[in-house]
C-alpha positions as CSV (number, residue, x, y, z in Angstrom):
1,M,0.0,0.0,0.0
2,Q,2.8,2.4,0.9
3,S,4.4,1.7,-2.5
4,L,1.1,2.6,-4.3
5,K,0.8,5.7,-2.2
6,W,4.4,6.8,-3.1
7,R,3.7,6.2,-6.8
8,K,0.6,8.3,-6.6
9,H,2.7,11.3,-5.5
10,L,5.6,10.7,-7.9
11,K,4.7,13.5,-10.4
12,P,4.3,16.3,-7.8
13,L,7.5,15.1,-6.1
14,L,9.4,15.4,-9.3
15,L,7.9,18.8,-10.0
16,A,9.0,20.0,-6.5
17,C,12.6,19.1,-7.1
18,K,14.8,22.2,-7.7
19,D,18.1,20.5,-8.6
20,K,19.6,17.2,-9.9
21,K,20.3,15.5,-6.5
22,P,16.7,14.9,-5.3
23,I,15.7,13.9,-8.8
24,A,18.5,11.3,-8.9
25,K,17.3,9.9,-5.5
26,I,13.7,9.5,-6.9
27,H,15.2,7.9,-10.1
28,A,17.0,5.4,-7.9
29,L,13.9,4.6,-6.0
30,M,12.0,4.1,-9.3
31,I,14.6,1.6,-10.4
32,Q,14.4,-0.3,-7.1
33,T,10.6,-0.6,-7.2
34,G,10.4,-1.3,-10.9
35,H,8.2,1.7,-11.5
36,K,8.2,2.7,-15.2
37,N,5.0,4.6,-15.7
38,S,6.4,8.1,-15.0
39,V,9.6,7.9,-17.1
40,G,8.4,10.8,-19.2
41,N,8.1,13.0,-16.0
42,L,11.6,11.8,-15.0
43,I,13.1,12.9,-18.3
44,A,11.2,16.2,-18.2
45,S,12.5,16.8,-14.6
46,Y,16.1,16.2,-15.5
47,A,15.7,18.6,-18.5
48,R,14.0,21.2,-16.3
49,V,17.1,21.5,-14.0
50,G,19.4,21.6,-17.1
51,D,20.7,18.0,-16.9
52,I,20.1,17.1,-20.5
53,L,22.7,14.2,-20.4
54,S,20.9,12.4,-17.6
55,A,17.5,12.9,-19.4
56,R,19.0,11.3,-22.6
57,K,20.5,8.4,-20.6
58,V,17.1,7.6,-19.2
59,F,15.5,7.9,-22.6
60,D,18.1,5.7,-24.4
61,K,17.7,2.9,-21.8
62,L,14.0,2.6,-22.4
63,S,13.2,-0.7,-24.2
64,N,9.6,0.3,-25.0
65,R,9.4,4.0,-25.7
66,R,5.9,5.4,-26.0
67,V,5.0,8.7,-27.6
68,D,5.0,10.5,-24.2
69,S,8.7,9.5,-23.7
70,W,9.6,10.8,-27.1
71,N,7.8,14.0,-26.5
72,A,9.5,14.5,-23.1
73,M,12.9,14.2,-24.7
74,I,11.9,16.4,-27.7
75,L,10.6,19.0,-25.3
76,A,13.9,18.8,-23.3
77,Y,16.0,19.5,-26.3
78,S,13.5,22.3,-27.4
79,R,13.8,24.0,-24.1
80,K,17.6,23.9,-24.3
81,S,17.4,25.4,-27.8
82,F,18.8,22.4,-29.6
83,P,16.6,22.3,-32.7
84,E,18.9,19.9,-34.7
85,E,18.6,17.3,-31.9
86,V,14.8,17.8,-31.9
87,L,14.6,17.0,-35.6
88,D,17.0,14.1,-35.3
89,L,14.7,12.6,-32.6
90,Y,11.6,13.2,-34.8
91,R,13.2,11.3,-37.8
92,Q,14.2,8.4,-35.5
93,M,10.7,8.3,-34.0
94,I,9.2,8.1,-37.5
95,M,11.7,5.3,-38.5
96,E,10.7,3.3,-35.4
97,G,7.0,3.6,-36.4
98,I,5.9,5.7,-33.5
99,K,2.8,7.8,-34.3
100,P,3.4,11.5,-33.5
101,D,0.8,13.5,-31.6
102,S,0.0,17.2,-31.3
103,T,2.9,17.9,-29.0
104,T,5.4,16.2,-31.3
105,F,4.3,18.2,-34.4
106,T,4.2,21.5,-32.4
107,M,7.7,21.1,-31.0
108,T,9.3,19.8,-34.2
109,I,7.8,22.6,-36.4
110,K,9.0,25.1,-33.8
111,A,12.5,23.6,-34.3
112,C,12.2,24.3,-38.0
113,V,11.3,27.9,-37.2
114,S,14.5,28.2,-35.2
115,L,16.5,26.8,-38.2
116,M,14.4,28.6,-40.8
117,D,14.1,25.2,-42.4
118,M,11.0,25.6,-44.6
119,E,11.5,22.3,-46.4
120,M,11.6,20.2,-43.3
121,G,8.8,22.2,-41.7
122,E,6.5,21.6,-44.7
123,E,7.3,17.9,-44.6
124,I,6.3,17.7,-40.9
125,W,3.2,19.7,-41.7
126,R,2.1,17.3,-44.4
127,K,2.6,14.4,-42.0
128,A,0.5,16.3,-39.4
129,V,-2.3,16.8,-42.0
130,D,-2.1,13.0,-42.9
131,F,-2.7,12.2,-39.2
132,G,-5.6,14.7,-39.0
133,Y,-3.9,17.5,-37.0
134,Q,-4.5,20.3,-39.6
135,K,-7.2,21.9,-37.4
136,D,-5.3,21.5,-34.1
137,V,-4.7,25.0,-32.9
138,F,-1.2,24.3,-31.5
139,V,0.1,22.6,-34.6
140,A,-1.5,25.1,-36.9
141,S,-0.1,28.0,-34.9
142,S,3.4,26.6,-35.1
143,V,3.2,26.1,-38.9
144,L,1.6,29.6,-39.3
145,N,4.6,31.0,-37.4
146,L,7.0,29.1,-39.7
147,Y,5.4,30.5,-42.9
148,V,5.4,34.1,-41.5
149,K,9.0,33.9,-40.3
150,C,10.0,32.6,-43.7
151,G,8.1,35.3,-45.5
152,K,5.6,32.9,-47.1
153,M,2.5,35.0,-46.4
154,D,0.2,33.5,-49.0
155,E,0.8,30.0,-47.5
156,A,0.4,31.5,-44.0
157,M,-3.0,32.9,-45.0
158,V,-4.2,29.5,-46.2
159,V,-3.3,27.9,-42.9
160,F,-4.8,30.8,-40.9
161,N,-8.1,30.7,-42.8
162,G,-8.4,27.0,-42.3
163,M,-8.1,27.3,-38.5
164,P,-11.6,26.7,-36.9
165,R,-10.5,28.6,-33.7
166,K,-8.0,31.4,-33.7
167,D,-6.5,32.7,-30.4
168,L,-4.7,36.0,-29.8
169,V,-1.3,34.5,-30.6
170,C,-2.5,33.4,-34.1
171,W,-4.0,36.8,-34.9
172,T,-0.9,38.6,-33.6
173,T,1.4,36.4,-35.8
174,M,-0.7,37.1,-38.8
175,V,-1.1,40.8,-38.4
176,T,2.6,41.4,-37.6
177,G,3.6,39.1,-40.4
178,L,1.5,41.0,-42.9
179,A,2.9,44.4,-41.7
180,Q,6.5,43.3,-41.8
181,S,6.1,41.8,-45.3
182,G,4.8,45.2,-46.7
183,R,1.2,44.1,-46.9
184,A,0.0,46.9,-44.6
185,S,-3.5,47.2,-45.8
186,E,-4.2,43.5,-45.2
187,A,-2.6,43.8,-41.7
188,I,-5.1,46.5,-40.8
189,D,-8.0,44.5,-42.3
190,S,-7.0,41.5,-40.3
191,Y,-6.9,43.5,-37.1
192,R,-10.4,44.9,-37.7
193,K,-11.7,41.3,-38.3
194,M,-10.2,40.3,-35.0
195,Q,-11.9,43.2,-33.2
196,M,-15.2,42.1,-34.8
197,E,-14.7,38.7,-33.1
198,G,-14.5,40.4,-29.7
199,M,-10.7,40.3,-29.2
200,E,-8.3,43.1,-28.4
201,G,-4.6,43.3,-29.3
202,D,-1.6,43.2,-27.2
203,N,1.7,45.2,-27.3
204,V,3.2,43.0,-30.0
205,M,0.1,43.5,-32.2
206,M,0.3,47.3,-31.7
207,L,3.9,47.2,-32.8
208,G,2.7,45.5,-36.0
209,L,0.0,48.1,-36.6
210,I,2.4,50.9,-36.0
211,Q,4.7,49.4,-38.6
212,A,1.7,49.1,-41.0
213,S,0.9,52.8,-40.6
214,V,4.6,53.6,-41.5
215,N,4.5,51.4,-44.6
216,L,1.2,53.0,-45.7
217,G,2.5,56.5,-44.9
218,D,-0.7,57.0,-43.0
219,S,0.1,59.4,-40.1
220,K,-3.6,59.6,-39.1
221,L,-3.7,55.8,-38.6
222,G,-0.5,56.0,-36.6
223,R,-1.9,58.7,-34.3
224,T,-5.1,56.8,-33.9
225,I,-3.1,53.7,-32.8
226,H,-1.1,55.8,-30.3
227,G,-4.2,57.3,-28.9
228,Y,-5.9,53.9,-28.5
229,M,-2.8,52.5,-26.6
230,V,-2.9,55.5,-24.2
231,R,-6.7,55.1,-23.6
232,K,-6.4,51.4,-23.0
233,G,-3.4,51.7,-20.7
234,F,-1.0,49.7,-22.8
235,S,2.5,49.4,-21.5
236,M,4.6,52.1,-23.0
237,D,8.0,50.3,-22.9
238,V,11.1,51.4,-24.8
239,V,10.3,49.2,-27.8
240,V,6.8,50.7,-28.2
241,Q,8.0,54.2,-27.7
242,T,10.9,53.7,-30.2
243,S,8.4,52.5,-32.8
244,L,6.3,55.6,-32.2
245,V,9.3,57.9,-32.6
246,D,10.1,56.1,-35.9
247,M,6.5,56.4,-37.1
248,Y,6.1,60.1,-36.3
249,A,9.6,60.9,-37.7
250,K,9.0,59.1,-41.0
251,N,5.6,60.7,-41.4
252,G,7.2,64.2,-40.9
253,Y,5.6,64.8,-37.5
254,L,8.8,65.8,-35.8
255,E,7.2,67.6,-32.9
256,Y,5.4,64.4,-31.9
257,A,8.5,62.4,-32.4
258,L,10.5,64.7,-30.1
259,H,7.7,64.6,-27.5
260,V,7.7,60.8,-27.4
261,F,11.6,60.8,-27.4
262,K,11.5,62.4,-23.9
263,M,10.8,58.9,-22.7
264,P,12.7,58.0,-19.5
265,T,14.5,55.0,-21.0
266,K,16.2,55.2,-24.4
267,N,18.3,52.7,-26.4
268,D,20.5,53.0,-29.4
269,I,17.5,52.2,-31.7
270,S,15.5,55.2,-30.2
271,W,18.4,57.6,-30.9
272,G,18.8,56.1,-34.4
273,A,15.1,56.5,-35.3
274,L,15.1,60.2,-34.4
275,I,18.4,61.0,-36.1
276,S,17.3,59.2,-39.2
277,G,13.9,61.0,-39.1
278,L,15.5,64.4,-38.7
279,A,17.8,63.8,-41.6
280,Q,15.0,62.4,-43.9
281,N,13.0,65.6,-43.2
282,G,15.8,67.9,-44.1
283,F,16.9,68.9,-40.6
284,A,20.5,67.9,-41.2
285,R,22.1,70.1,-38.6
286,N,19.7,68.9,-35.9
287,A,20.4,65.3,-36.9
288,L,24.2,65.8,-36.5
289,E,23.8,67.6,-33.2
290,L,21.7,64.7,-31.9
291,L,24.4,62.2,-33.0
292,V,26.9,64.1,-30.8
293,Q,24.4,64.2,-27.9
294,M,23.8,60.4,-28.3
295,Q,27.5,59.7,-27.9
296,G,27.6,62.1,-24.9
297,C,25.0,60.0,-23.2
298,G,27.1,56.9,-23.5
299,F,25.4,55.3,-26.5
300,K,27.4,53.9,-29.4
301,P,25.9,54.9,-32.8
302,D,24.4,51.9,-34.6
303,S,23.8,51.4,-38.3
304,M,20.5,53.4,-38.4
305,S,22.0,56.5,-36.7
306,L,25.1,56.5,-38.8
307,V,23.1,56.1,-42.0
308,G,21.0,59.0,-40.9
309,A,24.2,61.0,-40.2
310,L,25.5,60.2,-43.7
311,L,22.2,61.5,-45.2
312,A,22.7,64.7,-43.2
313,C,26.2,65.1,-44.5
314,S,25.0,64.6,-48.1
315,Q,22.4,67.4,-47.6
316,C,25.0,69.8,-46.3
317,G,28.0,68.8,-48.5
318,L,30.0,67.8,-45.4
319,L,32.5,65.5,-47.2
320,K,35.1,65.6,-44.3
321,L,32.5,64.5,-41.7
322,G,31.1,62.0,-44.1
323,K,34.5,60.4,-44.5
324,S,34.8,60.2,-40.7
325,I,31.4,58.4,-40.5
326,H,32.5,56.1,-43.3
327,G,35.6,55.2,-41.3
328,C,33.4,54.6,-38.2
329,I,31.2,52.2,-40.1
330,T,34.1,50.4,-41.6
331,R,35.8,49.9,-38.3
332,R,32.8,48.9,-36.2
333,L,30.1,47.6,-38.5
334,D,29.8,45.3,-41.5
335,L,29.4,47.1,-44.8
336,E,25.7,46.3,-45.2
337,P,23.9,47.1,-48.4
338,V,22.0,49.9,-46.7
339,S,25.1,51.6,-45.2
340,G,27.0,51.0,-48.4
341,T,24.2,52.7,-50.4
342,A,24.1,55.6,-48.0
343,M,27.9,56.1,-48.4
344,I,27.7,56.1,-52.2
345,D,24.9,58.6,-52.0
346,M,26.8,60.8,-49.6
347,Y,30.0,60.9,-51.7
348,A,28.1,61.6,-54.9
349,K,26.1,64.5,-53.4
350,C,29.2,65.9,-51.8
351,G,30.8,66.1,-55.2
352,S,33.2,63.2,-54.9
353,L,31.9,60.9,-57.6
354,S,35.2,59.1,-57.8
355,Y,35.0,58.1,-54.1
356,A,31.4,56.9,-54.7
357,H,32.5,54.7,-57.6
358,A,35.5,53.3,-55.7
359,L,33.2,52.4,-52.8
360,F,30.7,50.8,-55.2
361,D,33.6,48.7,-56.7
362,R,34.5,47.5,-53.2
363,I,31.1,46.0,-52.5
364,V,31.6,42.3,-53.1
365,S,28.0,41.2,-53.3
366,K,26.2,44.0,-55.1
367,D,22.4,43.8,-54.9
368,I,19.9,45.8,-56.9
369,I,19.9,48.6,-54.3
370,S,23.7,49.1,-54.7
371,W,23.4,49.3,-58.4
372,N,20.5,51.8,-58.2
373,A,22.5,54.0,-55.8
374,M,25.4,54.2,-58.2
375,L,23.0,54.9,-61.1
376,A,21.3,57.7,-59.1
377,S,24.8,59.2,-58.3
378,Y,25.5,59.5,-62.1
379,G,22.1,61.1,-62.5
380,V,22.9,63.7,-59.8
381,H,26.0,64.8,-61.8
382,G,24.3,64.6,-65.2
383,H,26.5,61.7,-66.5
384,G,23.9,60.1,-68.7
385,K,26.3,58.0,-70.8
386,R,28.1,56.6,-67.7
387,A,24.7,55.8,-66.2
388,L,23.6,54.0,-69.3
389,S,26.9,52.1,-69.5
390,L,26.5,51.0,-65.8
391,F,22.9,49.9,-66.5
392,L,24.0,47.7,-69.4
393,Q,26.8,46.2,-67.2
394,M,24.2,45.4,-64.5
395,T,21.9,43.6,-67.0
396,K,24.8,41.4,-68.0
397,M,25.2,40.3,-64.3
398,S,21.7,38.6,-64.5
399,L,20.2,41.3,-62.2
400,K,16.7,42.3,-63.2
401,P,16.2,46.1,-63.2
402,D,13.3,47.2,-61.0
403,R,11.2,50.4,-60.9
404,A,13.9,52.3,-59.0
405,T,16.5,51.3,-61.5
406,F,14.6,52.8,-64.4
407,A,13.8,55.9,-62.4
408,S,17.5,56.5,-61.7
409,L,18.4,55.8,-65.4
410,L,15.7,58.1,-66.8
411,S,16.7,60.8,-64.4
412,A,20.3,60.6,-65.5
413,L,19.3,60.6,-69.2
414,S,17.0,63.6,-68.5
415,H,19.8,65.7,-66.9
416,S,22.1,64.8,-69.8
417,G,19.5,65.7,-72.5
418,M,19.7,62.2,-74.0
419,V,16.2,62.3,-75.5
420,N,16.4,59.4,-78.0
421,E,17.9,57.1,-75.3
422,G,15.2,58.2,-72.8
423,R,12.4,57.3,-75.3
424,Y,14.1,54.0,-76.1
425,W,14.5,52.8,-72.5
426,F,11.1,54.1,-71.3
427,N,9.4,52.0,-74.0
428,L,11.7,49.0,-73.3
429,M,10.8,49.2,-69.6
430,V,7.1,48.9,-70.4
431,N,7.2,46.4,-73.3
432,E,10.2,44.2,-72.5
433,Y,10.4,44.3,-68.7
434,G,6.7,44.6,-68.1
435,I,7.1,47.4,-65.6
436,Q,4.2,49.8,-65.5
437,P,5.4,53.4,-65.3
438,T,4.9,55.3,-62.0
439,E,4.5,59.0,-61.4
440,K,8.2,59.2,-61.0
441,H,8.9,57.6,-64.4
442,Y,6.5,59.9,-66.1
443,A,7.9,62.9,-64.3
444,C,11.4,62.0,-65.6
445,M,10.2,61.6,-69.1
446,V,8.2,64.8,-69.1
447,D,11.3,66.6,-67.7
448,L,13.5,65.1,-70.4
449,L,11.2,66.1,-73.2
450,A,10.4,69.6,-71.8
451,R,14.0,70.4,-71.1
452,A,14.7,69.7,-74.8
453,G,11.8,72.0,-75.8
454,L,9.6,69.2,-76.9
455,V,6.7,70.4,-74.6
456,E,4.0,69.2,-77.0
457,E,5.4,65.7,-77.0
458,A,5.7,65.9,-73.2
459,Y,2.0,67.0,-72.9
460,K,1.0,64.1,-75.2
461,L,2.8,61.7,-72.9
462,I,0.9,63.1,-69.9
463,G,-2.3,62.5,-71.8
464,S,-1.4,58.8,-72.2
465,M,-1.1,58.2,-68.4
466,N,-3.5,55.6,-66.9
467,N,-3.6,57.4,-63.6
468,K,-4.3,61.1,-62.9
469,P,-1.0,63.1,-63.3
470,G,0.4,64.3,-60.0
471,V,2.2,67.5,-59.1
472,A,5.7,66.3,-60.1
473,V,4.6,65.7,-63.7
474,W,3.0,69.2,-64.1
475,V,5.9,70.9,-62.4
476,A,8.3,69.3,-64.9
477,L,6.1,70.5,-67.8
478,L,5.8,74.0,-66.3
479,S,9.6,74.2,-65.9
480,G,10.1,73.3,-69.5
481,C,7.5,75.8,-70.7
482,R,9.3,78.5,-68.6
483,N,12.7,77.7,-70.1
484,H,11.4,77.7,-73.7
485,G,8.9,80.5,-73.4
486,K,5.8,78.3,-74.1
487,L,3.3,80.6,-72.4
488,S,0.0,79.1,-73.4
489,M,0.8,75.5,-72.4
490,G,2.7,76.8,-69.3
491,E,-0.3,78.7,-68.1
492,M,-2.4,75.5,-68.3
493,A,0.4,73.6,-66.4
494,A,0.6,76.3,-63.8
495,K,-3.2,76.1,-63.1
496,K,-3.0,72.3,-62.8
497,V,-0.1,72.7,-60.3
498,L,-2.1,75.2,-58.2
499,E,-5.2,73.0,-58.3
500,L,-3.3,69.9,-57.1
501,N,-1.2,71.6,-54.4
502,P,-2.9,74.9,-53.4
503,D,-1.2,75.1,-50.0
504,D,2.5,74.7,-51.0
505,L,4.1,78.2,-50.9
506,G,7.0,76.9,-52.9
507,I,4.6,76.0,-55.7
508,H,3.1,79.5,-55.4
509,A,6.5,81.1,-55.9
510,L,7.2,78.9,-58.9
511,V,3.9,79.7,-60.6
512,S,4.2,83.4,-59.8
513,N,7.7,83.6,-61.3
514,F,6.4,81.9,-64.5
515,F,3.6,84.4,-64.8
516,A,6.0,87.3,-64.2
517,M,8.3,86.0,-66.9
518,G,5.4,86.2,-69.4
519,N,4.3,89.7,-68.2
520,M,1.1,88.2,-67.0
521,W,0.7,90.6,-64.0
522,D,-2.9,90.0,-63.3
523,E,-2.2,86.3,-62.7
524,V,0.8,87.2,-60.6
525,A,-1.5,89.3,-58.4
526,V,-3.9,86.4,-58.1
527,V,-1.2,84.0,-56.9
528,K,0.3,86.5,-54.5
529,K,-3.2,87.1,-53.0
530,L,-3.5,83.3,-52.6
531,M,-0.2,83.3,-50.7
532,K,-1.3,86.2,-48.5
533,D,-4.8,84.7,-47.8
534,S,-3.3,81.4,-46.8
535,G,-1.7,83.1,-43.8
536,K,1.4,81.0,-44.3
537,R,5.0,82.2,-44.7
538,K,7.4,80.4,-46.9
539,V,10.2,78.9,-44.7
540,P,13.4,80.5,-46.1
541,G,16.1,78.2,-47.5
542,Y,19.5,78.2,-45.8
543,S,23.0,77.1,-46.5
544,V,25.3,75.2,-44.1
545,L,29.1,75.4,-44.1
546,D,31.5,73.3,-42.3
547,V,34.4,75.4,-40.9
548,N,37.0,73.5,-38.8
549,G,34.4,70.9,-37.8
550,K,31.7,73.4,-36.8
551,L,28.5,73.9,-38.7
552,H,27.4,77.4,-39.6
553,A,23.9,78.0,-41.1
554,F,23.1,81.1,-43.2
555,L,19.6,82.3,-44.2
556,M,19.1,84.6,-47.1
557,G,19.8,88.2,-45.9
558,D,20.8,86.8,-42.5
559,K,22.8,89.3,-40.4
560,S,22.7,87.4,-37.1
561,H,26.1,85.6,-37.4
562,Q,28.7,87.0,-34.9
563,E,31.2,87.4,-37.8
564,Y,28.7,89.0,-40.1
565,K,30.6,92.2,-40.8
566,A,33.8,90.4,-41.6
567,I,31.9,87.9,-43.9
568,A,30.2,90.8,-45.7
569,T,33.5,92.5,-46.3
570,V,35.0,89.4,-47.8
571,L,32.0,88.9,-50.0
572,D,32.1,92.5,-51.2
573,N,35.8,92.1,-52.1
574,L,35.2,88.9,-53.9
575,D,32.3,90.6,-55.8
576,C,34.6,93.4,-56.9
577,E,37.4,91.0,-58.0
578,M,34.9,88.9,-60.0
579,S,33.5,92.0,-61.7
580,F,37.0,93.0,-62.6
581,I,37.8,89.6,-64.1
582,V,34.6,89.7,-66.2
583,K,35.4,93.2,-67.5
């Protein structure tokens, strides 16, 4: 009777053990009494205290291993993060004719996720379906996670839709997977369906939705998600707040980004998100100042912050500082495609095309992004022939050009006035490569034709667009009409530009200058009245100079600089000398 009573309490006894020694004593007692029914619990207990070798010894000595023993050993390896051993056991189990159950399939597919082994994962999933586990929530959840992690969202959707019951984990996996794979609209739709089923999201799902709002460029959605999280009392940890900083910065809401950035705990990603956002919105000086502040707070700049700093350098023409950042990336980080592309862009925009090309040549595994960056660099400098030569070289490398490739090529051809080549490659893009032109492609072609004085052909091309022409297209036509004195067509383009973007004061200035050139003073008066009635003031442009490592910003007509008088004297002297040379 005492033996039976002891056996009844065996499982809780094993669970109560905190280290190997008491488990070994119970193990010895089990051997003495010939008790074999709780071997699975014994294996699990050894594994729980980290003694995987003892667990395996118990497992290997079993003469008749049932599925629970196999599962205990598989679970032991899974908890110790040994995915290869998990799959080895699964293969051995199948060879010995043991029928897997839900736990087996769940743990082995989880191992495939760790190894990103899609082929093995799908093989196990097919076996699970054969045994009737396709609707098991745990098995289906694990294969759903596998497909999402491997980027197979169509396959994930099939599994997800076939699940009779979906818990919060499944919904979260699906929503975040869609957001991360660029299918933002579907992510939002899935979240709304989940809400209709009476469930609310968690922090992980909110992060996915924030990412979706970034991908969509939908600042209103992002603010709505932020407000919802505040109202519902979600935990605003550093990961969530960093995502909000990134979302606001990328959507141009820098005041909101700076407000969230006041969070008590920051990490290198938080700093990088704001530095990158400032640079992307044209606040180069602020971005570089924040980089210095970041280092002063004891954080080492990561890839995101350094790439943002490179962008800031390219905007200000700070070649010396850009070279220093290049050196920092080379010493501390791998030359990733993103950082390599940013460096190529920086050197090109700082006027050092030779450095840009040398860096491009050093990239061993050039992807399409690297090629596009080099093409864009030639475009900035108006080297259409070199851009075309590079494009042809790329096509010989079995790399398929994408939309960005053709946009960079057409821009380079436009700045070089290569009209025939532009026509040829635009048509080839559509007919040979099957790429439908975007607004950017049409804007490049209209700019190319209008620059050459072919404004009628440019207007005809605009008429062939499937979608409604945007501001960039009409601005390109307007610029061509201004340069070639095409007043009638220019007037029509000017009205289109104002119609599409009535609040942009830069557009108002462009249109006003065009009307003034044509002595159309009534129209000039109308545009100036629009500017006045809007109540807005155009933010003046400024130049930034790097003098001995210190940045100096100058607005037009600015007299606030402490060395203004000396600077004005030097400029006056230069003006006199230049006038003398001209005479």
